[in-house]
KOLPATI-82547 format. One record per residue: residue number from 1; residue in three letters; x, y, z of N, C-alpha, C in turn. Coordinates in steps of 0.2 Angstrom, whole numbers. Example, Ala and Ser with C-alpha at 12.3 -4.5 7.8 and 13.67 -1.06 7.14 Angstrom:
n:res:nc1:nc2:nc3:cac1:cac2:cac3:cc1:cc2:cc3
1:ALA:66:-28:39:62:-22:39:66:-16:39 $
2:SER:64:-11:35:68:-5:36:64:0:39 $
END
This chain:
n:res:nc1:nc2:nc3:cac1:cac2:cac3:cc1:cc2:cc3
1:MET:-65:120:-49:-63:118:-43:-59:111:-43 $
2:ASN:-53:110:-43:-50:103:-43:-52:101:-35 $
3:VAL:-54:94:-35:-56:91:-30:-52:83:-30 $
4:PRO:-47:81:-27:-44:75:-27:-49:70:-25 $
5:PHE:-48:65:-28:-51:57:-25:-50:57:-18 $
6:LEU:-44:57:-15:-41:56:-9:-36:61:-7 $
7:ASP:-36:64:-1:-31:69:1:-29:67:8 $
8:LEU:-24:62:7:-21:60:14:-17:65:18 $
9:LYS:-14:70:15:-11:76:16:-15:81:21 $
10:ALA:-21:82:19:-25:85:22:-27:82:28 $
11:HIS:-29:74:28:-30:70:32:-26:70:38 $
12:HIS:-19:70:37:-14:69:42:-12:77:46 $
13:GLN:-13:82:42:-12:88:44:-13:90:51 $
14:PRO:-19:90:53:-21:92:60:-18:88:66 $
15:HIS:-15:81:64:-13:78:69:-5:77:69 $
16:ARG:-2:80:65:6:79:63:10:78:69 $
17:ALA:8:84:74:13:84:80:11:77:84 $
18:GLU:5:76:85:3:69:88:6:63:85 $
19:LEU:7:62:79:8:57:76:17:57:76 $
20:ALA:20:63:76:27:63:76:29:61:83 $
21:ALA:26:63:88:27:61:95:27:53:96 $
22:ALA:22:51:93:20:44:93:27:40:91 $
23:ILE:29:41:85:34:39:81:40:39:85 $
24:HIS:41:46:87:48:46:91:48:42:98 $
25:GLU:42:40:100:42:36:106:44:29:105 $
26:VAL:42:27:98:44:21:96:51:20:95 $
27:ILE:54:25:91:61:26:91:66:26:96 $
28:ALA:62:29:101:67:29:108:66:22:111 $
29:ALA:62:19:110:60:13:114:64:7:110 $
30:ALA:66:8:103:69:3:99:63:-3:99 $
31:ALA:57:-1:98:53:-8:99:49:-8:91 $
32:PHE:53:-10:86:50:-9:80:46:-15:76 $
33:ALA:47:-21:79:43:-27:76:40:-31:82 $
34:GLY:33:-30:82:29:-32:87:30:-27:93 $
35:GLY:29:-31:99:32:-27:105:27:-23:109 $
36:PRO:28:-19:112:22:-15:117:18:-11:114 $
37:PHE:21:-8:108:16:-3:104:10:-7:101 $
38:VAL:13:-12:98:7:-18:96:3:-20:100 $
39:THR:5:-22:106:1:-24:112:-5:-18:114 $
40:ARG:-2:-12:115:-6:-7:117:-11:-5:111 $
41:PHE:-11:-6:105:-15:-4:100:-21:-10:99 $
42:GLU:-17:-16:99:-22:-22:100:-28:-22:105 $
43:THR:-25:-19:111:-30:-18:116:-35:-12:115 $
44:ASP:-33:-7:112:-37:-2:110:-42:-4:106 $
45:PHE:-39:-8:101:-43:-9:94:-49:-14:96 $
46:ALA:-47:-19:101:-52:-25:103:-58:-20:106 $
47:GLY:-55:-15:110:-61:-12:114:-65:-8:109 $
48:TYR:-62:-5:104:-66:-1:99:-70:-7:95 $
49:CYS:-69:-12:94:-73:-17:91:-78:-21:95 $
50:GLU:-77:-19:101:-82:-23:106:-80:-31:106 $
51:THR:-74:-32:106:-72:-39:106:-66:-41:111 $
52:PRO:-66:-47:114:-61:-48:119:-54:-47:116 $
53:HIS:-53:-49:110:-46:-50:107:-45:-47:101 $
54:ALA:-39:-44:99:-37:-41:93:-30:-43:92 $
55:VAL:-28:-45:86:-21:-47:85:-18:-44:79 $
56:GLY:-14:-40:80:-10:-35:75:-7:-40:70 $
57:VAL:-6:-39:64:-3:-42:58:0:-37:53 $
58:GLY:3:-40:49:7:-36:44:2:-32:39 $
59:SER:-4:-35:36:-8:-32:31:-16:-35:32 $
60:GLY:-20:-32:28:-26:-35:29:-26:-42:24 $
61:THR:-23:-42:20:-22:-50:17:-19:-54:22 $
62:ASP:-13:-53:26:-12:-58:31:-17:-59:36 $
63:ALA:-22:-54:38:-27:-55:43:-32:-60:40 $
64:LEU:-34:-60:34:-38:-65:31:-35:-72:30 $
65:TRP:-30:-72:27:-26:-79:26:-24:-82:34 $
66:LEU:-22:-78:38:-21:-81:45:-27:-85:48 $
67:ALA:-32:-80:47:-39:-81:50:-41:-89:48 $
68:LEU:-41:-90:42:-43:-95:38:-37:-101:39 $
69:MET:-31:-99:40:-26:-104:43:-28:-107:51 $
70:ALA:-29:-102:54:-29:-104:62:-36:-109:63 $
71:LEU:-41:-108:58:-47:-111:58:-47:-118:55 $
72:GLY:-40:-120:53:-39:-127:50:-40:-128:43 $
73:ILE:-42:-122:39:-45:-123:32:-39:-124:27 $
74:GLY:-40:-129:22:-33:-130:18:-36:-134:13 $
75:PRO:-30:-137:10:-32:-141:3:-39:-146:4 $
76:GLY:-43:-145:-2:-49:-149:-2:-55:-145:1 $
77:ASP:-54:-140:5:-59:-136:8:-62:-131:3 $
78:GLU:-68:-129:4:-71:-124:0:-73:-118:6 $
79:VAL:-73:-112:4:-75:-106:7:-79:-102:2 $
80:ILE:-85:-100:5:-91:-95:1:-89:-89:2 $
81:THR:-88:-86:-3:-87:-77:-3:-90:-75:-9 $
82:VAL:-89:-68:-10:-92:-64:-17:-88:-62:-21 $
83:PRO:-89:-61:-27:-84:-59:-33:-84:-51:-32 $
84:MET:-88:-47:-29:-87:-40:-30:-83:-39:-24 $
85:THR:-76:-38:-25:-72:-37:-19:-65:-36:-22 $
86:PHE:-61:-33:-18:-53:-34:-20:-51:-42:-19 $
87:ILE:-46:-42:-25:-44:-50:-24:-41:-53:-20 $
88:ALA:-40:-49:-14:-37:-51:-8:-41:-57:-4 $
89:THR:-47:-55:-5:-52:-60:-2:-52:-66:-5 $
90:ALA:-52:-67:-10:-51:-74:-14:-44:-77:-13 $
91:GLU:-40:-73:-14:-32:-74:-15:-31:-78:-7 $
92:ALA:-33:-75:-2:-32:-79:4:-34:-85:5 $
93:ILE:-41:-86:2:-43:-93:2:-39:-97:-1 $
94:SER:-37:-95:-7:-32:-99:-13:-25:-101:-9 $
95:ARG:-22:-96:-6:-17:-98:-2:-16:-103:3 $
96:THR:-23:-104:6:-23:-109:11:-22:-117:7 $
97:GLY:-24:-116:1:-26:-122:-4:-33:-123:-5 $
98:ALA:-37:-120:-1:-44:-121:-2:-47:-117:-8 $
99:ARG:-53:-118:-11:-56:-116:-16:-61:-110:-14 $
100:PRO:-62:-105:-18:-66:-100:-16:-72:-102:-20 $
101:VAL:-78:-102:-17:-84:-102:-20:-89:-96:-20 $
102:PHE:-90:-94:-26:-93:-87:-26:-101:-87:-26 $
103:VAL:-104:-83:-23:-111:-81:-24:-112:-73:-25 $
104:ASP:-118:-73:-28:-119:-64:-31:-121:-61:-25 $
105:ILE:-120:-55:-27:-122:-48:-21:-129:-46:-23 $
106:GLU:-130:-42:-18:-137:-39:-17:-136:-33:-22 $
107:ASP:-142:-32:-25:-141:-26:-31:-142:-18:-27 $
108:THR:-143:-18:-21:-144:-11:-18:-138:-10:-13 $
109:THR:-136:-16:-8:-131:-14:-4:-124:-17:-6 $
110:TYR:-124:-21:-12:-118:-24:-15:-114:-28:-10 $
111:THR:-118:-31:-5:-114:-36:-1:-118:-43:-3 $
112:MET:-115:-48:1:-117:-54:0:-125:-56:1 $
113:ASP:-127:-59:-5:-134:-61:-4:-136:-67:-1 $
114:PRO:-139:-67:6:-139:-74:8:-143:-78:6 $
115:ALA:-148:-76:0:-153:-80:-2:-148:-85:-7 $
116:ASN:-143:-83:-9:-138:-88:-13:-134:-93:-10 $
117:LEU:-134:-93:-4:-129:-97:0:-131:-105:0 $
118:ALA:-137:-107:-1:-140:-113:-2:-138:-116:-7 $
119:ARG:-137:-113:-13:-135:-116:-19:-127:-118:-20 $
120:ALA:-124:-115:-15:-116:-114:-15:-114:-118:-10 $
121:VAL:-116:-121:-5:-113:-125:1:-114:-133:-2 $
122:THR:-108:-135:0:-106:-142:-1:-104:-146:5 $
123:PRO:-103:-152:5:-100:-155:11:-93:-152:13 $
124:ARG:-89:-150:7:-83:-147:8:-83:-140:11 $
125:THR:-88:-136:12:-88:-130:14:-86:-129:21 $
126:LYS:-81:-125:23:-79:-124:29:-80:-118:32 $
127:ALA:-81:-113:28:-82:-106:30:-86:-102:24 $
128:ILE:-89:-97:29:-91:-91:24:-88:-85:25 $
129:LEU:-86:-81:20:-82:-75:22:-86:-69:17 $
130:PRO:-91:-66:21:-95:-60:17:-90:-54:18 $
131:VAL:-91:-49:13:-87:-44:13:-91:-38:14 $
132:HIS:-89:-33:19:-92:-28:20:-91:-22:16 $
133:LEU:-93:-22:10:-90:-18:4:-92:-10:5 $
134:PHE:-88:-6:4:-88:0:4:-89:4:10 $
135:GLY:-90:-1:15:-92:3:23:-98:1:26 $
136:GLN:-101:-4:23:-108:-6:26:-107:-14:27 $
137:MET:-109:-16:32:-109:-23:34:-114:-27:30 $
138:ALA:-112:-33:28:-117:-38:24:-123:-39:30 $
139:ASP:-128:-42:27:-134:-45:30:-132:-51:35 $
140:MET:-130:-49:40:-127:-55:45:-132:-59:47 $
141:THR:-137:-57:50:-142:-63:53:-143:-69:49 $
142:PRO:-144:-68:43:-147:-74:39:-140:-78:37 $
143:ILE:-135:-74:37:-128:-78:35:-126:-82:41 $
144:LEU:-126:-79:47:-125:-83:53:-129:-89:54 $
145:GLU:-136:-87:54:-140:-92:54:-139:-99:49 $
146:PHE:-138:-96:44:-136:-102:39:-129:-105:41 $
147:ALA:-124:-103:43:-117:-105:45:-119:-110:51 $
148:ARG:-123:-107:56:-124:-113:61:-128:-118:59 $
149:ALA:-133:-117:56:-136:-123:53:-132:-129:50 $
150:HIS:-127:-125:46:-122:-131:43:-115:-132:46 $
151:GLY:-115:-130:53:-109:-130:57:-102:-128:53 $
152:ILE:-104:-122:50:-97:-118:47:-96:-112:50 $
153:ALA:-89:-110:50:-88:-104:52:-89:-97:48 $
154:VAL:-90:-92:51:-90:-85:47:-85:-81:49 $
155:ILE:-81:-78:43:-75:-74:44:-77:-68:41 $
156:GLU:-78:-62:45:-79:-56:41:-73:-53:38 $
157:ASP:-74:-51:32:-70:-46:28:-72:-39:30 $
158:ALA:-68:-36:34:-72:-30:37:-66:-25:36 $
159:ALA:-62:-25:29:-57:-22:27:-58:-14:26 $
160:GLN:-65:-14:24:-68:-7:22:-73:-4:27 $
161:ALA:-73:-7:33:-79:-6:38:-77:-4:44 $
162:HIS:-72:-2:46:-69:1:52:-75:4:56 $
163:GLY:-78:2:61:-83:6:65:-91:5:63 $
164:ALA:-92:2:57:-98:1:55:-102:-4:59 $
165:ARG:-109:-3:59:-113:-8:63:-118:-12:59 $
166:TYR:-120:-17:63:-126:-21:60:-130:-23:66 $
167:GLU:-136:-20:67:-141:-21:72:-136:-20:79 $
168:GLY:-133:-14:79:-130:-12:85:-122:-15:87 $
169:HIS:-121:-20:82:-115:-24:83:-110:-21:79 $
170:ARG:-103:-20:81:-98:-18:77:-97:-23:72 $
171:ALA:-94:-20:66:-90:-24:60:-84:-28:64 $
172:GLY:-85:-35:62:-79:-40:65:-80:-43:71 $
173:SER:-86:-41:74:-88:-45:82:-93:-50:81 $
174:LEU:-96:-51:76:-102:-56:75:-99:-62:73 $
175:GLY:-94:-62:67:-92:-69:66:-87:-73:70 $
176:THR:-85:-78:68:-80:-81:72:-72:-77:73 $
177:ALA:-72:-73:67:-66:-69:66:-69:-63:62 $
178:GLY:-65:-58:64:-66:-51:59:-60:-49:57 $
179:CYS:-59:-47:50:-52:-46:47:-52:-39:45 $
180:PHE:-47:-36:46:-47:-27:45:-40:-26:41 $
181:SER:-39:-22:37:-34:-18:33:-33:-12:36 $
182:PHE:-27:-10:37:-26:-3:39:-21:0:33 $
183:TYR:-22:-2:26:-19:2:21:-20:9:22 $
184:PRO:-15:13:20:-17:20:21:-22:24:20 $
185:GLY:-26:22:15:-32:25:11:-39:22:16 $
186:LYS:-38:18:20:-44:15:24:-47:21:29 $
187:ASN:-53:19:32:-55:24:37:-50:26:43 $
188:LEU:-47:19:44:-41:19:49:-35:17:45 $
189:GLY:-31:21:44:-25:19:40:-19:20:43 $
190:ALA:-14:16:42:-8:17:44:-4:21:40 $
191:PHE:3:21:42:8:25:37:12:19:33 $
192:GLY:8:13:31:11:8:27:6:2:27 $
193:GLU:8:-4:27:4:-9:27:3:-11:34 $
194:ALA:-3:-13:36:-4:-16:43:-11:-19:42 $
195:GLY:-13:-23:47:-20:-26:47:-21:-29:55 $
196:ALA:-26:-32:56:-28:-35:62:-34:-41:62 $
197:VAL:-34:-45:67:-40:-50:67:-43:-49:74 $
198:VAL:-50:-48:74:-53:-48:80:-57:-54:81 $
199:THR:-58:-55:87:-61:-63:89:-63:-63:97 $
200:SER:-69:-66:97:-70:-68:105:-68:-74:107 $
201:ASP:-64:-79:102:-61:-85:103:-54:-84:105 $
202:ALA:-53:-85:113:-47:-85:115:-41:-89:112 $
203:ALA:-44:-96:111:-40:-101:108:-37:-99:101 $
204:LEU:-43:-96:96:-41:-94:90:-35:-88:90 $
205:ALA:-37:-84:94:-32:-78:95:-25:-81:96 $
206:GLU:-24:-86:101:-18:-89:103:-15:-92:96 $
207:ARG:-19:-95:92:-17:-99:86:-14:-94:81 $
208:LEU:-17:-88:81:-15:-83:76:-8:-79:79 $
209:ARG:-8:-80:85:-2:-76:87:5:-81:86 $
210:VAL:4:-87:85:9:-92:84:10:-93:76 $
211:LEU:4:-92:74:6:-92:65:9:-86:63 $
212:LEU:8:-80:66:10:-74:63:18:-73:64 $
213:ASP:20:-77:69:27:-77:71:31:-82:70 $
214:HIS:30:-85:63:35:-91:61:32:-97:65 $
215:GLY:26:-97:67:25:-104:71:28:-105:78 $
216:GLN:30:-100:81:33:-100:87:28:-100:93 $
217:SER:29:-105:96:25:-106:104:28:-101:109 $
218:ARG:35:-101:108:40:-97:111:47:-97:108 $
219:LYS:50:-92:110:57:-89:105:60:-97:104 $
220:TYR:62:-97:96:65:-102:94:62:-110:94 $
221:HIS:56:-110:97:53:-117:98:46:-116:93 $
222:HIS:46:-120:87:42:-119:83:36:-124:83 $
223:ALA:30:-123:85:25:-128:85:22:-130:79 $
224:THR:22:-125:75:20:-127:67:23:-122:62 $
225:LEU:21:-124:57:24:-119:51:19:-113:51 $
226:GLY:22:-107:52:19:-101:51:22:-97:45 $
227:TRP:22:-90:48:24:-85:42:26:-79:46 $
228:ASN:30:-74:43:32:-68:46:27:-63:45 $
229:CYS:22:-62:48:16:-57:47:15:-53:53 $
230:ARG:20:-50:57:20:-46:63:19:-39:60 $
231:MET:15:-35:66:14:-28:64:21:-25:67 $
232:ASP:21:-19:63:27:-15:64:25:-11:71 $
233:GLY:29:-9:75:29:-5:81:26:3:78 $
234:ILE:29:5:73:28:12:71:21:12:69 $
235:GLN:19:7:65:11:6:63:7:7:68 $
236:ALA:8:2:73:4:2:79:4:9:82 $
237:ALA:9:12:83:9:18:87:5:24:83 $
238:VAL:5:24:76:1:28:72:-5:27:72 $
239:LEU:-8:20:72:-14:18:72:-18:19:79 $
240:GLN:-14:19:84:-17:21:90:-19:28:91 $
241:VAL:-15:31:88:-16:40:87:-22:40:83 $
242:LYS:-23:38:78:-28:39:73:-34:36:75 $
243:LEU:-34:30:79:-40:27:81:-45:32:86 $
244:ARG:-41:36:90:-45:41:93:-49:46:90 $
245:HIS:-46:47:84:-52:51:80:-56:48:75 $
246:LEU:-55:41:74:-59:37:70:-67:39:70 $
247:GLU:-70:39:76:-77:41:76:-80:46:73 $
248:HIS:-76:52:75:-77:58:73:-77:59:65 $
249:ASN:-71:55:62:-70:55:55:-75:51:51 $
250:ASN:-78:46:55:-83:41:51:-89:46:52 $
251:GLU:-91:50:57:-96:54:57:-96:59:51 $
252:ARG:-90:62:51:-89:67:45:-91:64:37 $
253:ARG:-89:57:37:-90:54:31:-98:53:29 $
254:ARG:-101:51:35:-109:50:36:-112:58:33 $
255:GLN:-109:62:36:-112:69:34:-111:71:27 $
256:HIS:-105:69:25:-103:70:18:-109:67:13 $
257:ALA:-109:60:15:-114:56:11:-121:59:10 $
258:MET:-123:60:17:-130:64:16:-130:70:12 $
259:HIS:-125:75:12:-124:81:9:-124:79:1 $
260:TYR:-121:74:-1:-121:71:-8:-129:70:-9 $
261:ALA:-132:66:-6:-138:63:-7:-144:69:-7 $
262:ARG:-142:74:-3:-146:81:-4:-146:84:-11 $
263:VAL:-140:86:-13:-138:89:-18:-139:85:-24 $
264:LEU:-139:79:-24:-140:74:-30:-148:72:-29 $
265:ALA:-152:76:-26:-159:72:-24:-163:71:-31 $
266:GLY:-160:76:-37:-165:74:-42:-162:68:-47 $
267:VAL:-157:66:-45:-154:60:-50:-159:54:-49 $
268:PRO:-158:48:-53:-161:43:-52:-159:39:-45 $
269:ARG:-164:37:-42:-162:33:-36:-156:28:-37 $
270:ARG:-156:25:-42:-152:19:-42:-144:21:-43 $
271:VAL:-143:28:-45:-137:30:-45:-134:30:-39 $
272:LEU:-136:32:-34:-134:33:-27:-133:27:-23 $
273:PRO:-129:27:-19:-128:22:-14:-133:21:-9 $
274:ALA:-135:15:-6:-140:13:-2:-137:10:5 $
275:CYS:-140:12:9:-139:8:16:-143:3:18 $
276:GLY:-143:-4:20:-147:-8:22:-151:-7:29 $
277:PRO:-155:-10:30:-160:-9:36:-155:-11:42 $
278:GLY:-155:-8:47:-151:-10:54:-144:-9:53 $
279:ARG:-142:-5:49:-135:-5:47:-132:3:47 $
280:THR:-126:4:50:-123:11:51:-117:11:46 $
281:HIS:-118:14:41:-112:15:35:-107:19:37 $
282:VAL:-100:18:35:-96:23:37:-92:24:31 $
283:HIS:-95:23:25:-94:27:18:-86:27:17 $
284:HIS:-83:21:18:-75:21:15:-75:22:8 $
285:ILE:-80:20:3:-80:22:-3:-87:24:-5 $
286:HIS:-88:30:-8:-95:32:-11:-94:30:-18 $
287:ALA:-98:24:-20:-99:22:-26:-105:24:-29 $
288:ILE:-106:27:-34:-112:27:-38:-113:23:-43 $
289:ARG:-119:22:-48:-119:18:-53:-121:22:-59 $
290:VAL:-117:22:-64:-119:26:-69:-120:23:-77 $
291:PRO:-124:24:-82:-125:20:-88:-119:20:-93 $
292:ASP:-116:26:-93:-111:26:-98:-104:29:-94 $
293:ARG:-100:25:-92:-94:27:-87:-89:30:-91 $
294:ILE:-87:28:-96:-82:32:-99:-83:39:-101 $
295:THR:-90:41:-103:-92:47:-104:-92:51:-98 $
296:PHE:-95:49:-93:-96:51:-86:-90:53:-84 $
297:MET:-84:49:-83:-78:50:-79:-74:55:-84 $
298:SER:-74:55:-90:-72:59:-95:-73:67:-92 $
299:HIS:-80:67:-92:-82:74:-89:-79:75:-82 $
300:LEU:-79:72:-78:-77:73:-71:-70:75:-71 $
301:GLU:-66:71:-76:-58:73:-76:-58:79:-79 $
302:PHE:-63:81:-84:-62:89:-87:-64:94:-82 $
303:ARG:-68:92:-77:-70:96:-72:-65:97:-66 $
304:GLY:-59:93:-66:-55:92:-61:-57:89:-55 $
305:ILE:-62:85:-55:-64:80:-51:-61:73:-50 $
306:GLY:-57:72:-45:-55:65:-45:-60:60:-44 $
307:CYS:-60:53:-47:-63:47:-46:-60:41:-47 $
308:GLY:-63:36:-45:-60:29:-46:-65:24:-48 $
309:ILE:-64:18:-48:-68:12:-50:-66:7:-45 $
310:HIS:-71:4:-41:-70:-1:-36:-76:-6:-38 $
311:TYR:-76:-11:-41:-70:-14:-45:-72:-16:-52 $
312:PRO:-67:-14:-57:-69:-14:-65:-70:-22:-67 $
313:VAL:-67:-27:-63:-68:-34:-65:-68:-38:-59 $
314:PRO:-74:-40:-58:-76:-45:-53:-70:-51:-52 $
315:VAL:-70:-54:-48:-64:-58:-46:-65:-65:-51 $
316:HIS:-72:-67:-51:-72:-74:-55:-71:-73:-62 $
317:LEU:-70:-65:-64:-68:-65:-71:-61:-63:-73 $
318:GLN:-57:-63:-66:-50:-61:-67:-46:-68:-70 $
319:GLU:-42:-66:-74:-37:-71:-76:-34:-76:-73 $
320:ALA:-33:-74:-66:-30:-78:-60:-35:-83:-59 $
321:TYR:-41:-82:-60:-46:-87:-58:-50:-90:-64 $
322:ALA:-47:-90:-69:-49:-93:-76:-51:-100:-74 $
323:SER:-46:-104:-70:-46:-111:-69:-53:-113:-65 $
324:LEU:-57:-109:-62:-62:-110:-60:-68:-111:-64 $
325:GLY:-68:-109:-71:-72:-110:-76:-77:-105:-76 $
326:HIS:-78:-100:-73:-83:-95:-73:-83:-91:-80 $
327:ARG:-89:-90:-82:-90:-85:-88:-95:-79:-87 $
328:ARG:-95:-75:-91:-99:-69:-91:-106:-71:-90 $
329:GLY:-109:-68:-85:-116:-70:-84:-117:-75:-77 $
330:SER:-110:-77:-76:-111:-82:-69:-114:-78:-63 $
331:PHE:-112:-72:-62:-115:-69:-56:-117:-62:-59 $
332:PRO:-123:-62:-61:-124:-54:-66:-125:-49:-62 $
333:VAL:-127:-49:-56:-127:-43:-52:-120:-40:-50 $
334:ALA:-116:-43:-49:-108:-41:-48:-106:-39:-54 $
335:GLU:-107:-42:-60:-106:-39:-67:-107:-33:-69 $
336:ARG:-115:-33:-68:-117:-26:-69:-114:-20:-65 $
337:CYS:-114:-21:-59:-112:-17:-55:-103:-15:-56 $
338:ALA:-100:-21:-58:-93:-18:-60:-93:-15:-66 $
339:ALA:-98:-15:-71:-98:-11:-76:-101:-4:-75 $
340:GLN:-103:-3:-69:-107:4:-69:-104:9:-63 $
341:PHE:-100:5:-59:-98:9:-53:-93:14:-54 $
342:VAL:-93:20:-52:-89:25:-52:-88:28:-44 $
343:SER:-82:28:-42:-82:31:-35:-80:38:-35 $
344:LEU:-84:42:-30:-83:50:-30:-78:51:-23 $
345:PRO:-76:57:-23:-72:58:-18:-75:59:-11 $
346:MET:-72:54:-7:-75:54:0:-69:53:6 $
347:TYR:-69:57:10:-63:59:15:-66:63:20 $
348:PRO:-65:63:26:-66:67:32:-65:74:30 $
349:GLU:-61:77:27:-58:83:26:-62:87:21 $
350:LEU:-66:83:17:-69:86:11:-74:93:13 $
351:THR:-74:98:10:-77:104:11:-83:104:8 $
352:THR:-88:109:11:-95:109:8:-94:111:1 $
353:ASP:-90:116:-1:-89:119:-8:-86:113:-12 $
354:GLN:-81:109:-10:-80:103:-14:-85:98:-16 $
355:ILE:-90:97:-11:-94:92:-12:-100:95:-17 $
356:GLU:-101:102:-16:-106:105:-21:-102:105:-28 $
357:ALA:-96:105:-29:-93:105:-35:-93:97:-37 $
358:VAL:-92:93:-34:-92:87:-36:-100:85:-38 $
359:ALA:-105:88:-35:-112:86:-37:-114:89:-42 $
360:GLN:-111:95:-45:-112:99:-51:-110:95:-57 $
361:ALA:-104:92:-55:-100:89:-61:-104:83:-62 $
362:VAL:-106:79:-57:-110:73:-58:-117:74:-61 $
363:GLU:-120:79:-60:-126:81:-63:-125:82:-70 $
364:GLU:-120:86:-72:-118:88:-79:-116:82:-82 $
365:ALA:-112:77:-79:-109:71:-82:-115:67:-85 $
366:LEU:-120:65:-79:-127:61:-81:-130:64:-86 $
367:CYS:-131:70:-87:-135:73:-93:-132:72:-99 $
368:ILE:-124:72:-99:-120:71:-106:-120:63:-108 $
369:SER:-121:59:-102:-120:51:-104:-126:50:-106 $
370:VAL:-132:52:-103:-139:50:-104:-140:52:-112 $
371:ALA:-138:58:-114:-139:62:-120:-136:57:-125 $
372:THR:-129:56:-124:-126:51:-128:-127:43:-129 $
END
């Protein structure tokens, strides 16, 4: 049986009429850049995230960059984050002129290890940027306590954690700001690029709205230098429709993750993903760890099982960040995970038969990789 890594056609098929009607409404209103459809989505998404404010932007990268900019972070400053993430996390820091400072991740949840923060903080540290990787939130209580003790902000990179919870709190609601991506493959995905920042700080939300629209305080009056980071009306309308189905789809992902765990109960525990205490995982990515990735993935490909790697090269070892001077061994947990991760198919529309087929191929591939 062929099982694609991601099937967006199957994901959208049940809602095509609803999505088409929403797009036609935008066309009829000719409200394409910003406007009422963005405002409506912002209201709904803020409510979903249990925050007073949501600001729609052009991408998840915009969300991170603008949140940092709105907090006044710039040249000479430092922001602590993790190397196990997509490069946009660090890239947004660098684009402000600040310096990303990395700390290693936990070996079980793959999120920021709060025990490493004390070694990374300096007088130049202005923020901590934990990444809610693969669909579960970082261990936020010690991170927030550390930040308060040092008088620095916390910006949540929640690009992969739409709807996740930590001790009852939604992703994005605990930090000074929470940043989301709506790239099409995300749990809540647009029909192109889009993102959002959520916050409880009204003044911060207002600064974000100025920055995302060329620094305009009102039309043609530019209070500061900004950029064009507006959300499209069509993306907002699509996201508003899909938001109605997000909780159901997240629950389907959780059921799939439990199914994987049941049928793979005999494999070594370190292979399977873990969920930290007090956290509700939304399983954006279902990454397992294997000892011989090349052999393992070759067998899955032979069996028609789609898979991926998130992420094969940690950010501190990327050529783009060679100037920071890190070497192999700088962050051993992230490096070990980067060498072992394989992402299995995970989306709401997976069938029982598909999960069983993936699990059977995984068991076979593990036997082959161990034998070799």
